[in-house]
VEXKOL-293960 format. One record per residue (C-alpha): residue in one letter; y, z, x. Coordinates in Angstrom, 2 decimals, always signed. Example, Ala and Ser with C-alpha at 12.3 -4.5 7.8 and 13.67 -1.06 7.14 Angstrom:
% residues 2
SITE, resn, y, z, x
SITE, A, -4.50, +7.80, +12.30
SITE, S, -1.06, +7.14, +13.67
//
This chain:
% residues 603
SITE, resn, y, z, x
SITE, M, -22.46, +7.60, +28.57
SITE, K, -23.42, +10.20, +31.19
SITE, G, -21.46, +8.52, +33.95
SITE, Q, -17.75, +8.73, +34.76
SITE, L, -15.29, +6.04, +33.64
SITE, L, -11.96, +6.01, +35.48
SITE, I, -8.99, +3.87, +34.48
SITE, N, -6.66, +2.21, +37.00
SITE, E, -8.45, +4.07, +39.81
SITE, S, -7.26, +3.43, +43.35
SITE, L, -10.11, +1.96, +45.40
SITE, S, -8.63, +2.92, +48.77
SITE, K, -10.64, +6.15, +48.80
SITE, Y, -13.85, +4.23, +48.02
SITE, T, -13.65, +1.80, +50.95
SITE, S, -14.27, +2.51, +54.63
SITE, W, -11.01, +0.74, +55.54
SITE, R, -9.15, +3.21, +53.28
SITE, V, -7.04, +0.43, +51.76
SITE, G, -7.04, -1.46, +48.48
SITE, G, -5.43, -1.53, +45.07
SITE, P, -6.75, -0.10, +41.80
SITE, A, -9.76, -1.03, +39.72
SITE, E, -8.79, -1.77, +36.13
SITE, K, -11.90, +0.26, +35.21
SITE, L, -14.27, +2.06, +37.59
SITE, Y, -17.65, +3.26, +36.36
SITE, I, -19.70, +5.74, +38.37
SITE, P, -23.15, +5.83, +36.73
SITE, F, -25.16, +9.01, +36.36
SITE, D, -28.41, +7.26, +37.30
SITE, K, -30.18, +3.92, +36.95
SITE, D, -30.96, +4.34, +33.25
SITE, D, -27.36, +5.28, +32.49
SITE, L, -26.16, +2.22, +34.39
SITE, C, -28.39, -0.10, +32.37
SITE, E, -27.13, +1.43, +29.12
SITE, F, -23.55, +0.94, +30.30
SITE, M, -24.29, -2.71, +31.12
SITE, K, -25.58, -3.26, +27.59
SITE, K, -22.26, -2.11, +26.14
SITE, L, -20.09, -4.40, +28.29
SITE, P, -18.67, -7.58, +26.75
SITE, A, -20.37, -10.67, +28.17
SITE, S, -16.99, -11.94, +29.39
SITE, E, -16.11, -8.76, +31.31
SITE, P, -15.46, -9.43, +35.04
SITE, L, -17.85, -7.23, +37.00
SITE, F, -17.92, -6.16, +40.64
SITE, W, -20.36, -3.78, +42.35
SITE, M, -19.71, -1.63, +45.38
SITE, G, -21.48, +1.09, +47.36
SITE, L, -19.92, +2.71, +50.43
SITE, G, -17.33, -0.06, +50.60
SITE, S, -18.07, -0.53, +54.28
SITE, N, -18.08, -4.33, +54.36
SITE, L, -15.35, -4.75, +51.79
SITE, L, -11.64, -5.56, +51.73
SITE, V, -10.03, -4.88, +48.35
SITE, R, -6.67, -6.61, +48.15
SITE, D, -3.57, -4.57, +47.39
SITE, A, -3.21, -5.59, +43.73
SITE, G, -6.76, -4.38, +43.01
SITE, I, -9.62, -5.73, +40.91
SITE, A, -9.45, -6.82, +37.28
SITE, G, -12.31, -5.94, +34.95
SITE, T, -14.92, -3.31, +35.75
SITE, V, -16.05, -2.05, +39.14
SITE, I, -19.38, -0.22, +39.35
SITE, N, -19.76, +2.24, +42.21
SITE, T, -23.34, +3.23, +43.01
SITE, K, -22.62, +5.41, +46.07
SITE, G, -24.63, +8.62, +45.84
SITE, R, -25.76, +7.83, +42.29
SITE, L, -28.62, +5.35, +42.53
SITE, K, -30.21, +7.45, +45.24
SITE, G, -33.97, +7.22, +44.64
SITE, L, -35.93, +7.09, +47.90
SITE, R, -39.69, +7.67, +48.08
SITE, L, -42.97, +6.53, +49.61
SITE, I, -44.99, +4.33, +47.22
SITE, D, -48.10, +3.94, +49.37
SITE, K, -48.97, +4.10, +53.03
SITE, D, -46.69, +1.24, +54.08
SITE, T, -44.27, +0.72, +51.16
SITE, V, -40.96, +2.49, +50.50
SITE, Y, -39.01, +2.44, +47.22
SITE, V, -35.24, +2.67, +47.69
SITE, E, -32.39, +2.40, +45.20
SITE, V, -29.17, +0.62, +46.06
SITE, G, -26.94, +3.69, +46.35
SITE, V, -28.84, +5.12, +49.32
SITE, P, -27.02, +4.81, +52.67
SITE, C, -28.91, +2.56, +55.09
SITE, A, -28.96, +5.28, +57.75
SITE, H, -30.82, +7.59, +55.34
SITE, V, -33.45, +4.91, +54.79
SITE, A, -33.95, +4.52, +58.55
SITE, R, -34.47, +8.25, +59.03
SITE, F, -36.77, +8.55, +55.99
SITE, C, -39.01, +5.75, +57.21
SITE, A, -39.20, +7.30, +60.68
SITE, D, -40.13, +10.67, +59.18
SITE, Q, -42.95, +8.96, +57.27
SITE, G, -44.32, +7.37, +60.44
SITE, L, -43.20, +3.87, +59.41
SITE, V, -41.56, +1.60, +61.96
SITE, G, -39.42, -1.50, +61.60
SITE, A, -36.44, -0.03, +59.72
SITE, E, -34.71, +1.64, +62.69
SITE, F, -31.98, -1.02, +62.80
SITE, L, -30.73, +0.21, +59.40
SITE, A, -29.29, +3.26, +61.18
SITE, G, -26.62, +0.96, +62.62
SITE, I, -25.46, -0.38, +59.24
SITE, P, -22.59, +1.70, +57.79
SITE, G, -23.30, +0.89, +54.14
SITE, T, -25.73, +1.33, +51.28
SITE, M, -28.90, -0.64, +50.59
SITE, G, -27.12, -2.54, +47.81
SITE, G, -24.65, -4.06, +50.26
SITE, A, -27.39, -4.64, +52.83
SITE, L, -29.44, -6.59, +50.27
SITE, K, -26.45, -8.62, +49.11
SITE, M, -25.49, -9.89, +52.57
SITE, N, -28.73, -9.52, +54.54
SITE, A, -27.00, -6.96, +56.73
SITE, G, -28.29, -6.52, +60.23
SITE, A, -27.77, -4.55, +63.42
SITE, F, -29.29, -4.37, +66.89
SITE, G, -31.49, -7.40, +66.28
SITE, G, -32.88, -6.44, +62.87
SITE, E, -32.12, -7.86, +59.41
SITE, T, -32.57, -6.31, +55.97
SITE, W, -34.59, -9.02, +54.26
SITE, S, -37.16, -9.09, +57.07
SITE, I, -38.64, -5.91, +55.53
SITE, V, -38.04, -6.60, +51.81
SITE, K, -41.12, -7.15, +49.68
SITE, S, -39.46, -7.32, +46.26
SITE, V, -36.34, -6.22, +44.43
SITE, E, -35.43, -4.87, +41.02
SITE, V, -32.39, -6.48, +39.39
SITE, V, -30.34, -6.00, +36.23
SITE, D, -28.47, -8.70, +34.32
SITE, L, -25.33, -8.57, +32.16
SITE, S, -27.32, -7.53, +29.10
SITE, G, -28.79, -4.51, +30.89
SITE, K, -32.24, -6.10, +31.16
SITE, V, -34.20, -5.01, +34.25
SITE, M, -36.47, -7.48, +36.08
SITE, D, -38.56, -7.56, +39.25
SITE, R, -38.23, -10.46, +41.70
SITE, L, -40.20, -11.23, +44.85
SITE, A, -38.34, -11.63, +48.13
SITE, T, -39.60, -15.21, +48.29
SITE, E, -37.47, -16.08, +45.23
SITE, F, -34.26, -15.72, +47.26
SITE, Q, -32.75, -18.05, +49.84
SITE, V, -32.00, -15.81, +52.81
SITE, S, -30.13, -16.70, +55.99
SITE, Y, -27.97, -15.03, +58.61
SITE, R, -25.68, -12.59, +56.74
SITE, S, -26.19, -14.51, +53.51
SITE, V, -28.41, -14.24, +50.44
SITE, K, -28.26, -16.70, +47.57
SITE, C, -28.65, -14.49, +44.49
SITE, Y, -29.20, -15.34, +40.85
SITE, E, -26.00, -15.62, +38.84
SITE, N, -25.03, -12.48, +36.88
SITE, E, -27.79, -10.39, +38.39
SITE, W, -27.34, -7.31, +40.54
SITE, F, -29.73, -5.32, +42.71
SITE, L, -30.97, -1.94, +41.51
SITE, S, -33.69, -1.17, +44.03
SITE, A, -36.05, -2.69, +46.58
SITE, L, -39.57, -2.25, +47.91
SITE, L, -39.68, -2.30, +51.70
SITE, T, -42.87, -3.11, +53.57
SITE, L, -43.22, -1.53, +57.02
SITE, N, -45.86, -0.86, +59.66
SITE, K, -47.42, +2.46, +60.56
SITE, G, -46.33, +3.71, +63.94
SITE, D, -45.25, +6.65, +66.04
SITE, S, -42.77, +8.82, +64.11
SITE, A, -41.34, +10.51, +67.21
SITE, E, -40.85, +7.18, +68.94
SITE, S, -39.11, +5.75, +65.87
SITE, Q, -36.80, +8.77, +65.63
SITE, Q, -35.95, +8.47, +69.30
SITE, K, -35.13, +4.79, +68.82
SITE, I, -32.78, +5.67, +65.93
SITE, K, -31.10, +8.31, +68.08
SITE, A, -30.60, +5.79, +70.87
SITE, L, -29.17, +3.22, +68.45
SITE, L, -26.72, +5.74, +67.01
SITE, E, -25.64, +6.83, +70.49
SITE, K, -25.08, +3.20, +71.44
SITE, R, -23.06, +2.66, +68.26
SITE, A, -20.87, +5.68, +69.01
SITE, Q, -20.30, +4.47, +72.58
SITE, T, -19.46, +0.87, +71.72
SITE, Q, -17.83, +1.00, +68.26
SITE, P, -14.68, +2.75, +66.94
SITE, T, -16.59, +5.09, +64.64
SITE, N, -13.68, +7.56, +64.55
SITE, Q, -11.28, +5.11, +62.85
SITE, P, -11.37, +3.47, +59.41
SITE, S, -12.97, +0.03, +59.66
SITE, C, -15.44, -2.17, +57.78
SITE, G, -17.91, -2.64, +60.63
SITE, S, -18.11, -6.09, +62.21
SITE, V, -15.52, -8.44, +60.71
SITE, F, -16.83, -11.81, +61.96
SITE, K, -20.27, -13.38, +62.14
SITE, N, -21.54, -14.09, +65.63
SITE, P, -21.51, -17.86, +66.29
SITE, Q, -24.86, -19.27, +67.33
SITE, G, -25.49, -18.45, +70.98
SITE, D, -22.32, -16.38, +71.36
SITE, F, -20.60, -13.20, +70.24
SITE, A, -17.47, -12.94, +68.10
SITE, A, -16.27, -9.94, +70.12
SITE, R, -16.42, -11.89, +73.38
SITE, L, -14.44, -14.79, +71.91
SITE, I, -11.77, -12.46, +70.49
SITE, E, -11.43, -10.53, +73.73
SITE, A, -11.31, -13.76, +75.75
SITE, S, -8.41, -14.84, +73.54
SITE, G, -6.44, -11.75, +74.62
SITE, L, -6.48, -10.17, +71.17
SITE, K, -7.89, -6.70, +71.91
SITE, G, -5.33, -4.20, +70.64
SITE, Y, -3.27, -6.86, +68.80
SITE, A, -1.79, -5.40, +65.60
SITE, I, -0.13, -6.54, +62.40
SITE, G, +1.42, -3.65, +60.52
SITE, G, -1.09, -0.81, +60.50
SITE, A, -4.08, -3.09, +61.20
SITE, Q, -5.28, -3.47, +64.79
SITE, V, -8.04, -5.28, +66.67
SITE, S, -10.01, -2.38, +68.11
SITE, E, -9.53, -1.59, +71.79
SITE, K, -13.15, -0.44, +71.85
SITE, H, -14.88, -3.38, +70.17
SITE, A, -12.99, -6.60, +69.51
SITE, N, -15.06, -7.53, +66.43
SITE, F, -13.71, -4.46, +64.64
SITE, I, -10.34, -4.27, +62.91
SITE, V, -9.21, -0.68, +62.40
SITE, N, -6.69, +0.96, +60.10
SITE, T, -4.42, +2.97, +62.38
SITE, G, -3.21, +5.03, +59.42
SITE, S, -0.63, +2.97, +57.55
SITE, S, -2.34, -0.37, +57.04
SITE, T, -2.34, -2.34, +53.81
SITE, A, -5.05, -4.76, +52.78
SITE, A, -2.53, -7.55, +53.37
SITE, D, -2.07, -6.37, +56.98
SITE, I, -5.82, -6.60, +57.56
SITE, E, -6.21, -9.99, +55.90
SITE, H, -3.29, -11.41, +57.85
SITE, L, -4.78, -10.09, +61.08
SITE, I, -8.17, -11.65, +60.24
SITE, Q, -6.47, -15.01, +59.69
SITE, Y, -4.45, -14.65, +62.90
SITE, V, -7.60, -13.91, +64.93
SITE, Q, -9.36, -16.94, +63.43
SITE, T, -6.38, -19.16, +64.28
SITE, K, -6.06, -17.96, +67.88
SITE, V, -9.79, -18.12, +68.63
SITE, K, -9.89, -21.66, +67.22
SITE, E, -6.88, -22.65, +69.37
SITE, Q, -8.09, -21.05, +72.61
SITE, Q, -11.88, -21.13, +72.35
SITE, G, -12.49, -24.05, +70.00
SITE, V, -14.67, -21.92, +67.71
SITE, E, -14.13, -21.29, +64.00
SITE, L, -15.04, -17.68, +63.31
SITE, Q, -16.59, -16.95, +59.92
SITE, T, -16.06, -13.57, +58.27
SITE, E, -18.82, -11.14, +57.37
SITE, V, -16.49, -8.98, +55.29
SITE, C, -16.28, -9.52, +51.54
SITE, M, -12.64, -9.95, +50.44
SITE, V, -12.06, -9.38, +46.75
SITE, G, -9.33, -8.63, +44.25
SITE, E, -5.90, -9.91, +43.53
SITE, F, -3.09, -10.46, +46.01
SITE, A, -0.03, -8.28, +45.71
SITE, E, +3.14, -9.79, +44.29
SITE, T, +4.52, -12.81, +46.04
SITE, K, +6.74, -12.25, +49.05
SITE, L, +9.78, -13.39, +47.11
SITE, K, +9.12, -10.92, +44.32
SITE, E, +8.29, -8.19, +46.81
SITE, E, +11.59, -8.74, +48.61
SITE, R, +13.38, -8.65, +45.28
SITE, V, +11.74, -5.31, +44.40
SITE, K, +12.65, -3.98, +47.83
SITE, K, +16.34, -4.63, +47.21
SITE, P, +18.27, -1.42, +46.43
SITE, E, +19.85, -3.05, +43.36
SITE, V, +16.56, -2.79, +41.50
SITE, F, +17.12, +0.96, +41.10
SITE, G, +20.67, +0.75, +39.74
SITE, R, +22.66, +3.95, +40.15
SITE, V, +20.49, +6.93, +41.08
SITE, A, +21.41, +10.54, +40.37
SITE, V, +19.83, +12.91, +42.90
SITE, L, +19.44, +16.12, +40.89
SITE, M, +19.30, +19.21, +43.12
SITE, G, +19.99, +22.91, +43.05
SITE, G, +19.14, +24.32, +39.66
SITE, S, +19.28, +28.00, +38.73
SITE, A, +15.79, +29.11, +39.82
SITE, A, +15.01, +31.25, +42.86
SITE, E, +14.29, +28.08, +44.85
SITE, R, +17.87, +26.82, +44.49
SITE, P, +18.72, +27.08, +48.25
SITE, V, +15.64, +25.06, +49.21
SITE, S, +16.36, +22.47, +46.53
SITE, L, +19.90, +21.98, +47.83
SITE, R, +18.58, +21.36, +51.35
SITE, S, +15.97, +18.94, +50.02
SITE, G, +18.53, +17.22, +47.83
SITE, V, +21.02, +16.59, +50.62
SITE, A, +18.27, +15.11, +52.81
SITE, V, +17.11, +12.81, +49.99
SITE, Y, +20.66, +11.77, +49.08
SITE, E, +21.54, +10.86, +52.67
SITE, A, +18.28, +8.90, +53.07
SITE, L, +19.01, +6.85, +49.94
SITE, L, +22.49, +6.05, +51.19
SITE, R, +21.02, +4.87, +54.49
SITE, K, +18.68, +2.58, +52.51
SITE, G, +21.62, +1.07, +50.65
SITE, V, +20.85, +2.71, +47.30
SITE, D, +23.79, +3.46, +44.99
SITE, A, +23.11, +7.21, +44.86
SITE, I, +25.16, +10.16, +43.68
SITE, A, +24.42, +13.80, +44.51
SITE, V, +24.42, +16.10, +41.47
SITE, D, +24.30, +19.88, +41.92
SITE, V, +22.87, +21.27, +38.69
SITE, T, +24.23, +24.79, +38.23
SITE, A, +23.61, +25.17, +34.51
SITE, S, +22.47, +22.53, +32.01
SITE, P, +21.41, +19.13, +33.38
SITE, I, +23.08, +17.60, +30.32
SITE, D, +26.40, +19.08, +31.40
SITE, A, +25.81, +17.91, +34.97
SITE, L, +25.13, +14.33, +33.85
SITE, T, +27.80, +14.13, +31.16
SITE, G, +30.24, +11.32, +31.82
SITE, M, +28.09, +9.78, +34.53
SITE, K, +26.67, +6.31, +34.20
SITE, V, +23.30, +6.44, +35.95
SITE, D, +20.15, +4.34, +35.61
SITE, R, +17.53, +6.77, +36.90
SITE, V, +17.00, +10.20, +38.43
SITE, F, +15.53, +11.37, +41.70
SITE, N, +14.47, +14.87, +40.72
SITE, I, +14.41, +17.28, +43.66
SITE, I, +15.00, +20.52, +41.72
SITE, H, +12.26, +22.93, +42.76
SITE, G, +10.91, +25.66, +40.51
SITE, R, +11.66, +26.50, +36.91
SITE, G, +14.11, +24.26, +35.15
SITE, G, +13.26, +21.30, +37.36
SITE, E, +9.53, +21.35, +38.04
SITE, D, +8.15, +22.88, +34.85
SITE, G, +8.53, +20.06, +32.32
SITE, E, +11.87, +21.22, +30.89
SITE, L, +13.96, +18.71, +32.84
SITE, Q, +11.36, +16.00, +32.32
SITE, A, +11.53, +16.46, +28.55
SITE, L, +15.31, +16.26, +28.62
SITE, L, +15.30, +13.07, +30.71
SITE, D, +12.73, +11.51, +28.36
SITE, V, +15.02, +12.19, +25.40
SITE, M, +17.97, +10.74, +27.33
SITE, G, +15.92, +7.63, +28.16
SITE, L, +16.37, +8.07, +31.93
SITE, P, +13.44, +7.17, +34.20
SITE, Y, +12.72, +9.80, +36.86
SITE, T, +10.55, +10.42, +39.87
SITE, G, +7.31, +12.36, +39.74
SITE, S, +5.18, +13.78, +36.96
SITE, G, +5.80, +13.86, +33.25
SITE, I, +6.26, +16.80, +30.89
SITE, L, +2.70, +18.09, +30.53
SITE, A, +1.61, +17.72, +34.14
SITE, S, +4.83, +19.36, +35.35
SITE, A, +4.37, +22.29, +32.98
SITE, L, +0.73, +22.77, +34.00
SITE, A, +1.39, +22.54, +37.73
SITE, M, +4.28, +25.02, +37.53
SITE, D, +2.00, +27.57, +35.87
SITE, K, -0.48, +28.56, +38.57
SITE, L, -2.81, +30.31, +36.15
SITE, R, -3.13, +27.34, +33.79
SITE, T, -3.58, +25.04, +36.77
SITE, K, -6.48, +27.21, +37.92
SITE, L, -8.01, +27.07, +34.45
SITE, C, -7.80, +23.26, +34.42
SITE, W, -9.40, +23.05, +37.85
SITE, Q, -12.16, +25.47, +36.90
SITE, G, -12.85, +23.52, +33.74
SITE, Y, -13.36, +20.42, +35.88
SITE, G, -15.70, +22.29, +38.23
SITE, L, -13.29, +22.69, +41.15
SITE, V, -13.29, +25.96, +43.09
SITE, T, -10.26, +28.28, +43.15
SITE, P, -10.06, +31.97, +44.14
SITE, K, -10.83, +34.67, +41.55
SITE, W, -7.82, +36.28, +39.89
SITE, F, -6.80, +39.03, +37.51
SITE, L, -3.81, +39.01, +35.12
SITE, L, -1.51, +41.99, +35.64
SITE, K, +0.69, +42.87, +32.68
SITE, D, +1.78, +46.29, +33.91
SITE, E, +0.61, +49.24, +36.04
SITE, N, -2.05, +50.12, +33.45
SITE, D, -4.03, +47.09, +34.70
SITE, I, -4.05, +48.20, +38.34
SITE, D, -7.35, +50.12, +38.40
SITE, T, -9.27, +47.44, +36.49
SITE, C, -7.86, +44.83, +38.87
SITE, I, -9.09, +46.83, +41.87
SITE, E, -12.54, +47.17, +40.32
SITE, T, -12.64, +43.41, +39.63
SITE, L, -11.23, +41.99, +42.86
SITE, G, -11.25, +44.78, +45.43
SITE, F, -8.94, +44.45, +48.46
SITE, P, -7.15, +42.67, +49.95
SITE, V, -5.43, +40.65, +47.23
SITE, I, -2.27, +38.60, +46.97
SITE, V, +0.05, +39.14, +44.01
SITE, K, +1.93, +36.14, +42.63
SITE, P, +4.45, +35.34, +39.90
SITE, A, +2.66, +32.56, +38.02
SITE, Q, +5.72, +30.37, +37.47
SITE, E, +7.49, +30.54, +40.83
SITE, G, +7.13, +28.35, +43.92
SITE, S, +7.90, +28.47, +47.64
SITE, S, +5.87, +31.71, +47.85
SITE, I, +8.78, +33.54, +46.19
SITE, G, +7.84, +36.98, +44.87
SITE, M, +4.42, +36.94, +46.54
SITE, S, +3.02, +39.99, +48.37
SITE, K, -0.25, +40.91, +50.03
SITE, A, -1.79, +44.25, +49.01
SITE, N, -4.40, +46.23, +50.95
SITE, S, -4.26, +49.43, +48.92
SITE, R, -3.47, +50.75, +45.46
SITE, E, -0.01, +51.81, +46.54
SITE, E, +0.75, +48.35, +47.97
SITE, L, -0.62, +46.70, +44.83
SITE, V, +1.76, +48.73, +42.63
SITE, K, +4.72, +47.72, +44.81
SITE, A, +3.65, +44.09, +44.83
SITE, L, +3.41, +44.08, +41.04
SITE, Q, +6.92, +45.55, +40.73
SITE, V, +8.31, +42.82, +43.00
SITE, A, +6.57, +40.00, +41.11
SITE, L, +7.59, +41.30, +37.65
SITE, E, +11.25, +40.88, +38.60
SITE, F, +10.82, +37.12, +38.13
SITE, N, +10.18, +37.45, +34.36
SITE, C, +6.93, +35.52, +34.17
SITE, D, +3.19, +36.13, +34.16
SITE, V, +1.93, +37.96, +37.23
SITE, Y, -1.58, +37.90, +38.62
SITE, A, -3.54, +39.17, +41.59
SITE, E, -5.76, +36.74, +43.47
SITE, S, -8.62, +37.46, +45.84
SITE, W, -7.49, +37.12, +49.44
SITE, V, -9.12, +34.10, +51.10
SITE, T, -9.92, +34.47, +54.77
SITE, G, -10.11, +31.13, +56.49
SITE, K, -7.90, +28.20, +57.44
SITE, E, -5.10, +26.89, +55.26
SITE, Y, -4.42, +23.20, +54.71
SITE, T, -2.04, +21.14, +52.66
SITE, V, -2.29, +17.52, +51.50
SITE, A, +0.49, +15.28, +50.24
SITE, V, -0.50, +12.76, +47.56
SITE, I, +1.62, +9.70, +46.78
SITE, N, +0.50, +7.37, +43.99
SITE, D, -3.04, +8.78, +44.12
SITE, Q, -3.33, +8.21, +47.86
SITE, A, -3.60, +11.21, +50.16
SITE, L, -1.64, +11.41, +53.40
SITE, P, -3.10, +13.03, +56.54
SITE, V, -4.10, +16.68, +56.15
SITE, I, -1.93, +19.38, +57.77
SITE, R, -3.32, +22.73, +58.96
SITE, L, -0.93, +25.67, +58.79
SITE, E, -0.78, +28.66, +61.13
SITE, T, +1.68, +31.53, +60.90
SITE, P, +1.86, +34.97, +62.54
SITE, N, +3.15, +36.31, +59.19
SITE, A, +0.79, +37.96, +56.73
SITE, F, +0.65, +34.62, +54.90
SITE, Y, +2.56, +31.36, +54.63
SITE, D, +5.54, +32.97, +52.90
SITE, Y, +9.12, +31.82, +52.26
SITE, E, +10.28, +32.81, +55.73
SITE, A, +7.37, +30.96, +57.38
SITE, K, +8.02, +27.87, +55.25
SITE, Y, +11.73, +27.42, +55.67
SITE, N, +13.18, +29.53, +58.48
SITE, A, +10.62, +30.64, +61.07
SITE, T, +10.18, +28.85, +64.39
SITE, T, +6.78, +30.49, +64.94
SITE, T, +4.93, +28.58, +62.20
SITE, Q, +2.58, +25.97, +63.67
SITE, Y, +1.68, +22.73, +61.95
SITE, H, -1.37, +20.77, +63.09
SITE, C, -1.60, +17.12, +62.08
SITE, P, -4.24, +15.85, +62.77
SITE, A, -5.66, +19.03, +61.30
SITE, G, -8.65, +19.35, +63.64
SITE, L, -11.18, +18.50, +60.92
SITE, T, -14.12, +16.15, +61.33
SITE, E, -13.65, +12.71, +59.80
SITE, E, -15.93, +13.71, +56.93
SITE, Q, -14.05, +16.99, +56.30
SITE, E, -10.67, +15.23, +56.47
SITE, Q, -11.75, +12.68, +53.88
SITE, F, -13.28, +15.38, +51.67
SITE, V, -10.05, +17.41, +51.67
SITE, R, -8.01, +14.29, +50.93
SITE, N, -10.29, +13.30, +48.04
SITE, L, -10.23, +16.88, +46.73
SITE, A, -6.42, +16.85, +46.71
SITE, V, -6.31, +13.55, +44.84
SITE, T, -8.84, +14.83, +42.29
SITE, A, -6.95, +18.11, +41.88
SITE, S, -3.72, +16.25, +41.13
SITE, Q, -5.43, +13.82, +38.74
SITE, V, -7.06, +16.67, +36.80
SITE, I, -3.66, +17.99, +35.73
SITE, G, -2.27, +14.48, +35.25
SITE, A, +0.20, +14.51, +38.15
SITE, K, +1.97, +11.19, +38.76
SITE, G, +4.03, +9.76, +41.58
SITE, W, +3.78, +12.46, +44.18
SITE, A, +2.55, +16.00, +44.71
SITE, R, +1.33, +18.41, +47.37
SITE, V, -1.94, +20.34, +47.09
SITE, D, -2.76, +23.51, +49.05
SITE, V, -6.37, +24.14, +50.05
SITE, F, -8.23, +26.88, +51.97
SITE, I, -11.52, +26.41, +53.77
SITE, D, -12.95, +29.92, +53.77
SITE, E, -15.22, +31.55, +56.34
SITE, L, -18.30, +30.29, +54.50
SITE, G, -17.03, +26.71, +54.64
SITE, Q, -16.19, +26.56, +50.92
SITE, Y, -13.15, +24.52, +49.88
SITE, Q, -10.85, +26.54, +47.58
SITE, L, -7.84, +25.09, +45.78
SITE, I, -4.76, +27.33, +45.78
SITE, E, -1.94, +25.52, +43.99
SITE, I, -0.13, +22.23, +43.49
SITE, N, +3.56, +21.33, +43.71
SITE, T, +4.84, +18.33, +41.76
SITE, V, +8.34, +18.40, +43.33
SITE, P, +7.53, +19.22, +46.97
SITE, G, +10.17, +20.18, +49.51
SITE, M, +11.96, +17.54, +51.56
SITE, T, +13.69, +19.75, +54.14
SITE, D, +13.31, +19.60, +57.93
SITE, H, +10.52, +22.22, +57.57
SITE, S, +8.77, +20.46, +54.68
SITE, L, +5.20, +19.27, +54.82
SITE, V, +5.26, +15.98, +52.90
SITE, P, +7.63, +14.32, +55.43
SITE, M, +5.48, +15.71, +58.24
SITE, A, +2.29, +14.17, +56.82
SITE, A, +4.08, +10.91, +56.08
SITE, K, +5.29, +10.67, +59.67
SITE, Q, +1.71, +11.10, +60.89
SITE, A, +0.79, +8.14, +58.65
SITE, G, +3.56, +6.06, +60.19
SITE, I, +6.01, +6.50, +57.29
SITE, E, +9.49, +7.56, +58.39
SITE, F, +11.58, +9.88, +56.19
SITE, D, +13.85, +7.22, +54.69
SITE, E, +10.88, +5.04, +53.77
SITE, L, +9.13, +8.09, +52.24
SITE, V, +12.16, +8.80, +50.05
SITE, W, +12.23, +5.13, +49.02
SITE, R, +8.54, +5.23, +48.04
SITE, V, +9.05, +8.37, +45.96
SITE, L, +12.01, +6.71, +44.22
SITE, E, +9.78, +3.70, +43.48
SITE, T, +7.59, +5.98, +41.35
SITE, S, +10.43, +6.01, +38.81
SITE, L, +10.05, +2.25, +38.27
SITE, G, +6.77, +2.75, +36.45
//
């Protein structure tokens, strides 16, 4: 197949609420023909769910069994068939359809600009906004069944009502023909602009939401009823009734799907009690509930981990940082009631663990010997579960050059580099990269051994410094732009942090000792840029097979290009570290963060 098949893929990044568990299988088709071929290969009994932008969708925390098909940006055909008919495939965002029709001098589709989803979702639920409804302009649709057979159906074959369409069983929309009237293009574009301005003024477009949660009762508005019940701003966990528009529930940054569903139920109960009206939901709630509360409480008990050895120190250059991280982690586990023991590894981890009865390991050894797959291999042989990535991913991530090769092979952008074996390579390096460059030992972290070079003389000195660490050394093109870092826990990205330092670059001193380094979280990105950087970080970690947790460093250069720098699979946990900083912005305190990282060892 030409499309992309992902296994156990978290759906939180595919929904506008930014919550939800994994899809057992997620297929992203290459185009319509590829999708039909994929459908033909599916077993007839395979559970199937379709999604587009995920803007009217709540995926429960345990995820969706079977196969999920995501058409966002893939089924994107949009063209004029004749003077008053538009062909549109289901992966096209509704707002794009509205603008296209206006550009063609066709009126009647302006309301689509107010629907934050794709045409597939709009067709499925007869989505509407500002007085317009999708099926009022539908002439016919193209559908596909479980066998991959494509058929055309007239709009009159469907039973359509307010926010509801009765579809044929085991059929899914592929495209639609929309019939519109000729009109004034400029007037239509102005109407769209006015609708979008009204949406921005009245709706919380800067926070994750699904759009309107409840249907408007006949002759009334859900928002008025909710506000009249005193529920504006009411929150459960990280889910909150919007202060701006009461028919929106927003994710304030740390919400789970369960938080949102509980809040929906609470709003329905209170409105029924105080207003005598039963609110019906517009949002589609799918997937499996998380474990029962009893089981969840049992998992949350410290006893589930047994005795935990916090391995810290090591013999690499990052030993001092690891000790600081290790003490912080150890103290946090004790505060959470975990039976933890601090283990300073000065030589062999086998020697350090000899005679100890432990059930699992919290690995916080930075650098070689702890982050490069060596310790992971040893713990696998010993049969001890541990936090973080396995052998191969750890080895790849520790080697910056091989990480870059993996990323490049996947099509991700990373700065150009040149391998420096000795001073004989200097002139060729200069011819290849020019100046400035940054010289790095390939298997060290925390910016240890790194130097910026602006001249041949500085490049020679930088090479001499880096070679002292007995590993591959390379020069990398200097990227001018803004530097960001993203923490990833269980394939979910935390808020992006922007880094600023008066030093030449974000070096060891700037990371761990300086008081002049500035950290910006929120990072000052647009919502679209923030989400792109988060998704990029998740993809970058998945490409090398990272598990549990990691931190990805990204530059946005002066041309606006996103460039991956490196990844850490055992990030720092000191008072200067970035993962705790991002977690705090997401509403996760340090002790809870440490607990969540330890939970990655249960898998």
